[in-house]
N, CA, C and O atoms as a GROMACS GRO file, in nm:
protein
  220
    1MET      N    1   2.673  -1.704   0.059
    1MET     CA    2   2.531  -1.684   0.071
    1MET      C    3   2.464  -1.819   0.049
    1MET      O    4   2.499  -1.890  -0.045
    2SER      N    5   2.370  -1.853   0.132
    2SER     CA    6   2.298  -1.978   0.116
    2SER      C    7   2.149  -1.954   0.133
    2SER      O    8   2.108  -1.859   0.200
    3ALA      N    9   2.068  -2.041   0.071
    3ALA     CA   10   1.923  -2.027   0.082
    3ALA      C   11   1.864  -2.162   0.120
    3ALA      O   12   1.904  -2.265   0.068
    4SER      N   13   1.766  -2.160   0.211
    4SER     CA   14   1.695  -2.281   0.245
    4SER      C   15   1.562  -2.244   0.307
    4SER      O   16   1.552  -2.147   0.383
    5LYS      N   17   1.457  -2.322   0.273
    5LYS     CA   18   1.324  -2.302   0.330
    5LYS      C   19   1.274  -2.160   0.315
    5LYS      O   20   1.212  -2.107   0.408
    6GLY      N   21   1.298  -2.097   0.201
    6GLY     CA   22   1.244  -1.964   0.177
    6GLY      C   23   1.318  -1.852   0.246
    6GLY      O   24   1.262  -1.744   0.263
    7SER      N   25   1.441  -1.875   0.288
    7SER     CA   26   1.518  -1.768   0.350
    7SER      C   27   1.655  -1.758   0.284
    7SER      O   28   1.703  -1.852   0.221
    8VAL      N   29   1.717  -1.642   0.300
    8VAL     CA   30   1.849  -1.617   0.245
    8VAL      C   31   1.942  -1.576   0.357
    8VAL      O   32   1.907  -1.491   0.439
    9ARG      N   33   2.059  -1.636   0.361
    9ARG     CA   34   2.160  -1.603   0.462
    9ARG      C   35   2.281  -1.547   0.390
    9ARG      O   36   2.336  -1.611   0.301
   10ILE      N   37   2.321  -1.426   0.429
   10ILE     CA   38   2.435  -1.360   0.368
   10ILE      C   39   2.544  -1.348   0.474
   10ILE      O   40   2.529  -1.278   0.573
   11GLU      N   41   2.654  -1.418   0.452
   11GLU     CA   42   2.768  -1.413   0.544
   11GLU      C   43   2.838  -1.277   0.530
   11GLU      O   44   2.859  -1.230   0.419
   12LEU      N   45   2.873  -1.216   0.641
   12LEU     CA   46   2.937  -1.085   0.641
   12LEU      C   47   3.089  -1.099   0.647
   12LEU      O   48   3.143  -1.192   0.707
   13THR      N   49   3.156  -1.003   0.583
   13THR     CA   50   3.302  -0.997   0.592
   13THR      C   51   3.338  -0.936   0.728
   13THR      O   52   3.252  -0.877   0.794
   14PRO      N   53   3.463  -0.949   0.770
   14PRO     CA   54   3.503  -0.885   0.896
   14PRO      C   55   3.475  -0.733   0.896
   14PRO      O   56   3.434  -0.679   0.999
   15ALA      N   57   3.497  -0.666   0.785
   15ALA     CA   58   3.471  -0.522   0.778
   15ALA      C   59   3.322  -0.493   0.794
   15ALA      O   60   3.284  -0.398   0.863
   16GLN      N   61   3.237  -0.574   0.731
   16GLN     CA   62   3.092  -0.556   0.743
   16GLN      C   63   3.046  -0.584   0.886
   16GLN      O   64   2.960  -0.515   0.939
   17ARG      N   65   3.105  -0.686   0.948
   17ARG     CA   66   3.071  -0.718   1.088
   17ARG      C   67   3.102  -0.599   1.179
   17ARG      O   68   3.025  -0.567   1.269
   18GLU      N   69   3.215  -0.535   1.154
   18GLU     CA   70   3.254  -0.419   1.235
   18GLU      C   71   3.157  -0.303   1.216
   18GLU      O   72   3.121  -0.236   1.312
   19LEU      N   73   3.114  -0.279   1.092
   19LEU     CA   74   3.016  -0.173   1.065
   19LEU      C   75   2.885  -0.199   1.137
   19LEU      O   76   2.826  -0.108   1.195
   20VAL      N   77   2.839  -0.324   1.135
   20VAL     CA   78   2.715  -0.360   1.204
   20VAL      C   79   2.732  -0.341   1.354
   20VAL      O   80   2.643  -0.288   1.420
   21ARG      N   81   2.847  -0.383   1.408
   21ARG     CA   82   2.872  -0.368   1.552
   21ARG      C   83   2.872  -0.221   1.593
   21ARG      O   84   2.815  -0.186   1.696
   22LYS      N   85   2.936  -0.135   1.512
   22LYS     CA   86   2.940   0.008   1.544
   22LYS      C   87   2.801   0.071   1.535
   22LYS      O   88   2.767   0.158   1.616
   23ALA      N   89   2.721   0.028   1.437
   23ALA     CA   90   2.589   0.087   1.417
   23ALA      C   91   2.485   0.038   1.517
   23ALA      O   92   2.395   0.113   1.555
   24THR      N   93   2.497  -0.089   1.559
   24THR     CA   94   2.392  -0.147   1.643
   24THR      C   95   2.439  -0.187   1.782
   24THR      O   96   2.357  -0.208   1.872
   25GLY      N   97   2.570  -0.197   1.800
   25GLY     CA   98   2.622  -0.245   1.927
   25GLY      C   99   2.612  -0.396   1.943
   25GLY      O  100   2.636  -0.450   2.051
   26LYS      N  101   2.577  -0.465   1.834
   26LYS     CA  102   2.561  -0.611   1.837
   26LYS      C  103   2.660  -0.677   1.743
   26LYS      O  104   2.692  -0.623   1.637
   27ASP      N  105   2.707  -0.794   1.782
   27ASP     CA  106   2.795  -0.873   1.696
   27ASP      C  107   2.710  -0.969   1.614
   27ASP      O  108   2.615  -1.028   1.665
   28THR      N  109   2.744  -0.985   1.487
   28THR     CA  110   2.673  -1.078   1.401
   28THR      C  111   2.767  -1.133   1.294
   28THR      O  112   2.862  -1.065   1.254
   29GLU      N  113   2.741  -1.252   1.249
   29GLU     CA  114   2.822  -1.314   1.145
   29GLU      C  115   2.751  -1.312   1.011
   29GLU      O  116   2.816  -1.325   0.907
   30ALA      N  117   2.618  -1.296   1.012
   30ALA     CA  118   2.542  -1.303   0.887
   30ALA      C  119   2.410  -1.229   0.901
   30ALA      O  120   2.363  -1.203   1.011
   31LEU      N  121   2.351  -1.195   0.787
   31LEU     CA  122   2.217  -1.140   0.781
   31LEU      C  123   2.127  -1.250   0.727
   31LEU      O  124   2.163  -1.320   0.633
   32GLU      N  125   2.010  -1.266   0.787
   32GLU     CA  126   1.914  -1.365   0.741
   32GLU      C  127   1.782  -1.296   0.711
   32GLU      O  128   1.727  -1.226   0.797
   33LEU      N  129   1.733  -1.315   0.590
   33LEU     CA  130   1.606  -1.256   0.547
   33LEU      C  131   1.518  -1.365   0.490
   33LEU      O  132   1.567  -1.454   0.419
   34ASN      N  133   1.387  -1.359   0.519
   34ASN     CA  134   1.298  -1.452   0.452
   34ASN      C  135   1.263  -1.392   0.316
   34ASN      O  136   1.296  -1.277   0.288
   35VAL      N  137   1.198  -1.469   0.232
   35VAL     CA  138   1.170  -1.427   0.096
   35VAL      C  139   1.089  -1.298   0.094
   35VAL      O  140   1.116  -1.210   0.012
   36GLU      N  141   0.990  -1.285   0.182
   36GLU     CA  142   0.908  -1.164   0.185
   36GLU      C  143   0.991  -1.041   0.220
   36GLU      O  144   0.976  -0.937   0.156
   37GLU      N  145   1.077  -1.052   0.320
   37GLU     CA  146   1.163  -0.939   0.359
   37GLU      C  147   1.256  -0.901   0.245
   37GLU      O  148   1.278  -0.782   0.218
   38LEU      N  149   1.311  -1.000   0.179
   38LEU     CA  150   1.402  -0.974   0.069
   38LEU      C  151   1.330  -0.904  -0.046
   38LEU      O  152   1.382  -0.809  -0.103
   39GLU      N  153   1.210  -0.950  -0.081
   39GLU     CA  154   1.133  -0.887  -0.188
   39GLU      C  155   1.099  -0.743  -0.155
   39GLU      O  156   1.103  -0.657  -0.242
   40GLU      N  157   1.064  -0.715  -0.028
   40GLU     CA  158   1.031  -0.578   0.013
   40GLU      C  159   1.149  -0.484  -0.007
   40GLU      O  160   1.131  -0.366  -0.038
   41ARG      N  161   1.270  -0.536   0.011
   41ARG     CA  162   1.389  -0.453  -0.002
   41ARG      C  163   1.434  -0.440  -0.147
   41ARG      O  164   1.492  -0.338  -0.185
   42ILE      N  165   1.409  -0.541  -0.229
   42ILE     CA  166   1.454  -0.540  -0.368
   42ILE      C  167   1.354  -0.473  -0.460
   42ILE      O  168   1.392  -0.389  -0.542
   43ALA      N  169   1.227  -0.507  -0.449
   43ALA     CA  170   1.124  -0.459  -0.541
   43ALA      C  171   1.117  -0.306  -0.550
   43ALA      O  172   1.110  -0.254  -0.662
   44PRO      N  173   1.118  -0.232  -0.439
   44PRO     CA  174   1.112  -0.085  -0.452
   44PRO      C  175   1.230  -0.029  -0.530
   44PRO      O  176   1.213   0.068  -0.604
   45ALA      N  177   1.346  -0.085  -0.516
   45ALA     CA  178   1.464  -0.036  -0.588
   45ALA      C  179   1.451  -0.062  -0.737
   45ALA      O  180   1.498   0.019  -0.817
   46MET      N  181   1.390  -0.171  -0.776
   46MET     CA  182   1.374  -0.203  -0.917
   46MET      C  183   1.265  -0.120  -0.981
   46MET      O  184   1.268  -0.098  -1.102
   47ALA      N  185   1.169  -0.072  -0.904
   47ALA     CA  186   1.055   0.001  -0.958
   47ALA      C  187   1.085   0.149  -0.980
   47ALA      O  188   1.010   0.218  -1.049
   48ARG      N  189   1.192   0.198  -0.921
   48ARG     CA  190   1.224   0.340  -0.935
   48ARG      C  191   1.276   0.371  -1.075
   48ARG      O  192   1.365   0.302  -1.124
   49PRO      N  193   1.222   0.474  -1.138
   49PRO     CA  194   1.275   0.510  -1.270
   49PRO      C  195   1.411   0.577  -1.256
   49PRO      O  196   1.433   0.656  -1.164
   50GLY      N  197   1.499   0.546  -1.345
   50GLY     CA  198   1.632   0.606  -1.345
   50GLY      C  199   1.630   0.733  -1.429
   50GLY      O  200   1.528   0.769  -1.486
   51PRO      N  201   1.744   0.800  -1.436
   51PRO     CA  202   1.751   0.921  -1.519
   51PRO      C  203   1.733   0.884  -1.666
   51PRO      O  204   1.776   0.778  -1.710
   52LYS      N  205   1.669   0.973  -1.739
   52LYS     CA  206   1.647   0.949  -1.881
   52LYS      C  207   1.776   0.964  -1.957
   52LYS      O  208   1.857   1.053  -1.929
   53PHE      N  209   1.793   0.878  -2.054
   53PHE     CA  210   1.914   0.882  -2.136
   53PHE      C  211   1.903   0.995  -2.235
   53PHE      O  212   1.805   1.006  -2.308
   54GLN      N  213   2.003   1.079  -2.238
   54GLN     CA  214   2.010   1.190  -2.333
   54GLN      C  215   2.119   1.158  -2.433
   54GLN      O  216   2.237   1.172  -2.400
   55GLY      N  217   2.085   1.117  -2.554
   55GLY     CA  218   2.185   1.074  -2.650
   55GLY      C  219   2.204   1.168  -2.755
   55GLY      O  220   2.286   1.146  -2.844
   0.00000   0.00000   0.00000
């Protein structure tokens, strides 16, 4: 994974490449997201409350 100029590039494994090809019909070696796209995907997951701990 590398970052430059406000973007993140995630290199895919061969298995991940195959999953993307089957799902989209396109070949790819990596996913590239800019900072805004990455925040949109991460922030909602962090804001969700988890199950309450019953001790």
